[in-house]
Structures are given as C-alpha cells and as structure tokens.
C-alpha positions in Angstrom: 7.0 7.4 0.3 3.7 7.8 -1.6 5.8 9.4 -4.4 8.3 6.5 -4.4 6.8 3.1 -3.6 3.7 2.8 -5.8 3.9 2.2 -9.5 2.1 4.9 -11.5 1.6 3.6 -15.0 0.2 6.8 -16.5 3.4 8.6 -15.5 5.6 5.6 -16.6 6.9 5.6 -13.0 8.0 2.2 -11.8 7.5 1.0 -8.2 10.3 1.9 -5.9 11.5 5.0 -7.9 10.9 8.6 -6.9 8.3 10.4 -9.1 9.9 13.1 -11.2 7.1 15.5 -10.0 8.1 15.0 -6.3 9.7 18.1 -4.8 11.1 16.7 -1.6 10.1 18.7 1.4 7.7 20.8 -0.7 5.2 18.4 -2.3 4.0 17.5 -5.8 5.0 19.9 -8.6 2.1 18.4 -10.7 -0.5 18.6 -7.9 -3.1 20.5 -9.8 -3.0 18.1 -12.8 -1.8 14.9 -11.0 -3.3 11.7 -12.4 -6.3 9.9 -11.0 -4.0 7.2 -9.4 -2.5 9.9 -7.3 -5.8 11.7 -6.6 -7.4 8.5 -5.4 -4.5 7.2 -3.2 -5.6 6.9 0.5 -2.7 6.6 2.9 -3.8 5.2 6.2 -1.5 7.4 8.1 -3.0 10.6 6.6 -6.7 9.4 6.7 -6.7 7.8 10.2 -5.9 9.1 13.6 -2.5 7.4 13.8 0.4 8.9 15.8 3.6 10.1 14.2 5.2 6.8 15.2 3.1 5.2 12.4 4.3 7.6 9.6 5.3 5.5 6.6 8.8 6.9 6.5 9.3 5.9 10.1 7.9 2.4 9.7 9.2 1.6 6.2 5.8 0.6 5.0 3.1 2.6 3.2 -0.5 1.4 3.8 -3.2 2.2 1.3 -6.9 1.8 2.4 -9.6 0.5 0.1 -12.7 0.7 2.4 -15.2 -0.4 -0.2 -13.4 -3.7 -0.5 -12.3 -4.0 3.2 -8.8 -4.3 1.9 -5.5 -2.7 2.8 -2.4 -2.9 0.6 1.0 -2.3 2.2 4.1 -1.4 0.1 7.4 -2.1 1.9 10.4 0.1 1.4 13.4 -1.8 0.3 15.3 -3.1 3.3 12.6 -2.2 5.8 11.7 -4.6 8.6 7.9 -5.1 8.9 7.5 -8.6 10.2 7.5 -7.5 13.9 7.0 -4.5 16.1 4.7 -1.6 15.1 4.2 -2.6 11.5 3.1 -6.1 12.4 0.9 -4.9 15.3 -0.9 -2.5 12.9 -1.3 -5.3 10.3 -2.8 -7.6 12.9 -5.1 -4.8 14.2 -6.4 -4.2 10.7 -7.0 -8.0 10.2 -8.8 -8.1 13.6 -11.0 -5.2 12.4 -12.0 -7.4 9.4 -9.7 -6.1 6.7 -7.8 -8.2 4.3 -4.2 -7.0 4.2 -1.7 -7.5 1.4 1.9 -6.6 2.1 4.0 -6.2 -1.1 7.7 -6.7 -0.1 10.1 -6.7 -3.1 9.2 -9.8 -5.0 6.6 -11.2 -2.6 2.9 -10.6 -1.9 2.1 -11.6 1.7 -1.6 -12.1 2.5 -3.2 -11.7 6.0 -6.9 -12.8 6.1 -9.5 -11.9 8.7 -11.8 -14.6 10.1 -14.2 -15.8 7.4 -12.3 -14.4 4.4 -11.0 -16.7 1.7 -7.8 -16.5 -0.3 -9.9 -16.7 -3.5 -12.1 -13.8 -2.4 -9.0 -11.8 -1.4 -7.5 -12.4 -4.9 -10.7 -11.3 -6.6 -10.8 -8.0 -4.6 -7.1 -7.4 -5.3 -7.8 -7.8 -9.0 -10.7 -5.3 -8.8 -8.6 -2.8 -7.0 -5.4 -3.1 -9.1 -6.9 -4.2 -12.3 -4.7 -6.0 -14.8 -1.6 -4.7 -13.1 -2.2 -7.2 -10.3 -1.5 -10.1 -12.6 2.1 -8.7 -13.0 2.7 -8.1 -9.3 5.2 -10.2 -7.4 4.4 -13.8 -6.3 1.9 -14.5 -3.6 3.2 -15.8 -0.3 0.6 -16.7 2.4 
C-alpha cells in the first residue's frame, strides 16, 4: 500500500495508483535510487511493534508517522472501512498518546486532535510536513 496510496510528485505518481517501480511480492525495482519521499516514508506498522492484524493491507489504511511534529497521517484505501473497529481504536490510541491524526479518505481530510491541540496548529504542522502539496489535498472535515 505504500507504493499505491501516497502521491509521489517526483515520480509523477498520483495518489491511489500503483508505482511503476513496484514489483508486487518482491519490492521496489528502484530501491537503490528511490526518491527522498520514499526514503523518508515511515509506516507505523513497520516502525512500531504492531501485530500482523494492523498491517495496512489488512486494515485498509496506511499510517505515516511524523514524530518531530507529533502528527500521524493515515491514507485510506478506496472502499476501506476505517471509522470503527481496529482502525478507529488505533487512531484513538494515537490521539490519547498526544498525536494529531489526519485521515485522508478520498476527497476528505478528517482531523483527530489530542487534548490541548488546536485545529490551527494542526493545519500549520500539516503544511510543514506536506509543503505546498497540502494546499491541494482534499477538503478538511473535522
């Protein structure tokens, strides 16, 4: 899902389309010279001690951690149900741990704020993380 859901501008890869360098079941054909966006991507399932039940392909949502900004961005696979069950429990756990969580689902950005965080601050952090591309992301829904 990390090769499908995120937009990778330097590769002209739109969000939701499989990367042309992805060799399913094998890995990235361009791994040695992959762009910085790919090198810097931090999937929560890979970088945290989460069980197989939380694998992005099993939950339908890919979470990217930005520890420096205490922010998590979740990208939802088309048609996936994330508003209940394991995905929502994980989202609420991250919020309870003090993380701002954005969930991008099709044309909507859903924002979950920890205690003491403001929408304005969350927007500023998202702008820092995503740069100008954040301006063109789907609409915000809180």
